[in-house]
C-alpha atoms as one frame of an Amber mdcrd trajectory, in Angstrom:
protein
 -14.616  24.983 -73.144 -13.603  25.000 -69.274 -13.190  28.750 -69.509 -16.884
  29.152 -70.159 -18.625  26.168 -68.224 -16.114  25.988 -65.528 -15.260  21.740
 -66.893 -14.227  19.430 -69.485 -14.452  15.789 -69.960 -11.400  14.257 -71.806
 -12.226  10.647 -72.583  -9.507   7.632 -72.403  -6.654  10.787 -71.446  -4.593
   7.842 -70.501  -3.713   4.607 -72.152  -4.873   1.608 -70.716  -1.875  -0.394
 -70.678  -0.034   2.721 -67.973  -3.374   2.766 -66.094  -2.974  -1.039 -65.365
   0.462  -1.027 -64.446  -0.377   1.908 -62.070  -3.548   0.103 -60.589  -0.941
  -2.981 -60.466   1.770  -0.874 -58.422  -0.806   0.789 -56.176  -2.170  -2.310
 -54.608   1.358  -3.733 -53.717   1.668  -0.247 -52.138  -1.360  -0.185 -50.543
  -0.445  -3.582 -48.505   2.994  -1.719 -46.996   2.537   0.751 -43.603   4.707
   3.626 -42.393   7.414   1.062 -40.413  10.788   1.353 -39.624  11.768   3.778
 -41.732   9.947   2.305 -44.509   8.357   5.500 -46.379   7.197   3.433 -50.042
   3.726   3.181 -48.356   0.041   3.732 -48.279  -1.646   6.553 -45.677  -5.118
   4.430 -44.685  -7.847   6.971 -43.818 -10.355   4.320 -42.375 -11.321   0.834
 -43.682 -12.397   1.840 -46.754  -9.679   4.717 -47.981  -6.326   5.070 -48.388
  -3.775   7.416 -49.874  -0.601   6.657 -51.556   2.806   8.853 -49.694   4.583
  10.791 -51.873   3.547   9.098 -55.210   5.876  11.228 -57.699   9.056   9.419
 -55.451   6.830   6.403 -54.482   5.417   5.164 -57.815   8.179   3.710 -59.921
   5.998   1.750 -62.875   5.014   5.564 -64.424   6.668   8.513 -64.088   3.549
  10.976 -62.544   5.049  13.869 -63.628   4.482  12.740 -67.048   1.126  12.260
 -66.721   0.854  15.981 -64.603   2.560  17.541 -67.861   0.489  16.527 -70.143
  -2.540  17.904 -68.325  -0.387  20.883 -67.678   0.144  21.493 -71.983  -3.619
  20.381 -72.452  -4.864  23.270 -69.679  -2.615  25.392 -71.366  -3.446  24.934
 -75.286  -6.912  25.148 -74.151  -6.457  28.516 -71.917  -3.428  30.157 -72.374
  -2.793  30.327 -69.160   1.035  28.631 -68.322  -0.343  27.232 -64.559   2.114
  25.567 -62.159   1.075  22.114 -60.498  -0.056  22.269 -56.575  -0.753  18.874
 -55.368  -0.552  15.932 -56.501  -2.582  12.796 -54.860  -3.707   8.805 -55.158
  -7.229   8.735 -53.803  -8.901   5.059 -53.170 -11.534   4.583 -52.098 -14.488
   1.442 -51.974 -17.340   0.662 -50.525 -20.767   2.947 -49.869 -18.319   5.968
 -48.824 -20.281   9.135 -48.104 -20.132  11.824 -51.016 -19.248  15.207 -50.640
 -21.975  17.068 -50.963 -22.474  20.475 -53.147 -19.971  23.061 -52.375 -17.173
  25.548 -53.874 -13.735  25.607 -52.651 -14.524  29.710 -53.322 -10.820  29.796
 -54.940 -10.207  31.483 -58.641  -7.467  30.327 -60.801  -7.565  27.245 -59.096
  -8.080  23.592 -61.365  -8.330  20.523 -60.341  -7.673  17.244 -62.479  -9.723
  13.744 -61.399  -7.684  11.072 -64.080  -9.590   8.112 -62.952  -8.209   4.629
 -62.451 -11.140   3.036 -61.178 -14.747   3.902 -60.790 -16.178   7.267 -61.708
 -19.670   6.267 -63.343 -22.775   7.158 -62.301 -23.404   5.831 -58.277 -19.297
   5.138 -58.149 -17.891   8.417 -57.373 -19.042  10.052 -60.171 -18.552  14.107
 -60.066 -21.443  16.458 -60.773 -20.621  20.147 -61.541 -23.197  23.083 -61.810
 -22.228  24.452 -65.216 -20.515  28.279 -65.045 -20.890  28.597 -61.744 -17.386
  29.472 -61.717 -17.760  33.051 -62.743 -19.577  33.818 -59.637 -18.391  35.067
 -56.844 -19.619  32.603 -53.858 -20.378  34.425 -50.307 -21.719  33.133 -47.199
 -21.833  28.987 -46.887 -19.581  27.119 -49.112 -20.545  23.672 -47.904 -23.816
  21.916 -48.380 -25.199  24.040 -50.856 -29.013  23.710 -51.640 -28.710  23.915
 -55.279 -32.450  23.651 -55.034 -33.330  26.725 -53.630 -31.058  29.014 -55.613
 -32.558  27.154 -58.458 -29.891  25.210 -60.276 -30.807  21.887 -61.018 -31.119
  22.401 -64.262 -27.674  23.488 -65.007 -25.744  19.916 -63.321 -23.551  18.505
 -65.402 -22.887  15.107 -64.759 -18.888  13.854 -65.059 -20.020  10.112 -65.324
 -16.519   8.804 -66.329 -14.533   5.306 -67.069 -11.687   4.407 -65.960  -8.459
   6.688 -68.151 -10.924   9.583 -68.489 -10.162  13.097 -67.232 -12.323  15.634
 -65.617 -11.209  19.318 -65.315 -13.024  21.940 -63.045 -12.853  25.277 -61.995
 -12.748  24.526 -58.491 -14.572  27.865 -57.467 -17.508  26.264 -59.012 -20.353
  24.660 -57.129 -19.454  21.157 -57.361 -20.149  17.636 -55.313 -18.480  13.985
 -55.492 -21.411  11.218 -54.976 -21.516   8.091 -53.731 -18.975   5.261 -53.904
 -21.355   2.037 -54.286 -17.920  -0.007 -55.068 -14.438   1.140 -56.017 -13.258
   4.724 -57.283  -9.505   5.203 -57.664  -8.347   8.632 -59.170  -4.957  10.749
 -59.657  -5.798  14.151 -58.236  -4.276  16.932 -59.503  -4.663  20.640 -58.778
  -2.471  23.575 -60.814  -2.717  27.264 -59.493  -2.038  30.277 -61.561   1.156
  31.827 -60.649  -0.658  34.762 -59.076  -3.367  33.266 -57.675  -2.598  33.771
 -53.468  -5.955  33.310 -52.141  -5.463  28.942 -51.793  -2.607  27.692 -50.312
  -0.182  25.908 -52.585   1.132  22.651 -50.783   4.506  20.954 -50.857   5.260
  18.530 -53.510   7.685  15.715 -52.731  10.151  14.152 -55.681  13.060  13.176
 -57.116  15.208  15.326 -60.230  15.333  11.917 -61.881  11.540  12.750 -62.718
  12.028  15.871 -64.401  12.911  15.719 -68.105  13.884  18.804 -70.481  11.107
  19.255 -71.871   9.726  20.317 -67.920  12.555  23.038 -67.384  11.833  24.471
 -70.581   8.350  24.709 -69.245   9.846  25.782 -65.894   6.236  27.572 -64.811
   4.892  24.013 -64.233   6.947  23.106 -61.438   8.327  26.830 -60.376   6.837
  29.795 -58.855   7.859  33.133 -60.354   7.647  34.343 -57.166   9.562  33.148
 -53.946   6.653  31.116 -52.277   7.966  31.041 -48.625   4.374  30.171 -46.911
   3.549  26.633 -49.073   1.940  23.713 -46.668   3.361  20.386 -46.195   1.962
  17.655 -48.192  -1.369  15.649 -45.706  -0.213  12.997 -43.849   3.707  13.923
 -44.506   4.870  14.520 -40.387   2.346  12.461 -38.513  -0.607   9.781 -38.939
  -4.095  10.807 -39.062  -6.177  11.304 -35.890  -8.547   7.761 -37.359  -5.960
   5.209 -38.029  -7.479   2.101 -39.222  -6.805  -0.603 -36.061  -5.077  -2.773
 -38.184  -2.211  -0.604 -38.929  -1.590  -0.998 -35.500  -2.205  -4.525 -35.256
   0.575  -4.931 -38.618   2.816  -2.487 -36.236   2.502  -4.506 -33.016   3.432
  -8.126 -34.920   6.306  -6.559 -36.808   7.536  -4.942 -33.009   7.100  -8.333
 -31.555   8.872 -10.183 -34.358  12.090  -7.773 -34.185  12.049  -8.886 -30.512
  11.820 -12.868 -31.024  14.872 -12.631 -33.330  17.007 -10.634 -31.067  15.843
 -13.147 -28.090  16.549 -15.918 -30.368  19.872 -14.398 -31.621  21.086 -13.745
 -27.951  20.386 -17.496 -26.830  21.865 -18.649 -30.404  18.857 -20.359 -31.256
């Protein structure tokens, strides 16, 4: 159980038909960029990594809030705690993306969900976790932790996953993302206990048509008991990232010149 070991692996959580619909739609959005008011777009971190902007709003084939709600109910069933959804992202990585070495987010009462749409197997972006390390209060450096020096190698759990699998982990535990040699695509969720204050909560952008009656009855799923005013904006919400790939600027320039040519042709009635 997650309260004992800090991690739980649920196989075949997402049905294949839903996963296939999501992958088809994500592939299409990956070819659309933020330009001329188009907000149904992808945000590229580099040539091999992208995210989908505002996924709850922009993904139309599947209601992502329904998936998040199913995870919320499973967490409540396992832990008897009503967590609140504080983050939802779609991450896509390809071709030798570097690993994220052993670290802890040093934030208690925070659960992360990784739902694999592609990849997740060994040497392809799988997760590794130090069992029961979530119970410790981590001090000093929380990144590049030397588990050999700490004699923790015997406690390593390898979360080798298949598409459709869900991993839930307490991010206070020591964990790492291994190298992506081929392709990894995930739905990324974060849930916090209502009382959790250490880790900032992220604004979640969604439209009210995605909220069901069942979600309203479980108000903790989306709404905080107290008035939270120090929420942080979603990543890439207000600006392009610092290392935007050159192909995005080529796309901008091509779109700009096409628009200017149309204006010129219209002016001369061509």
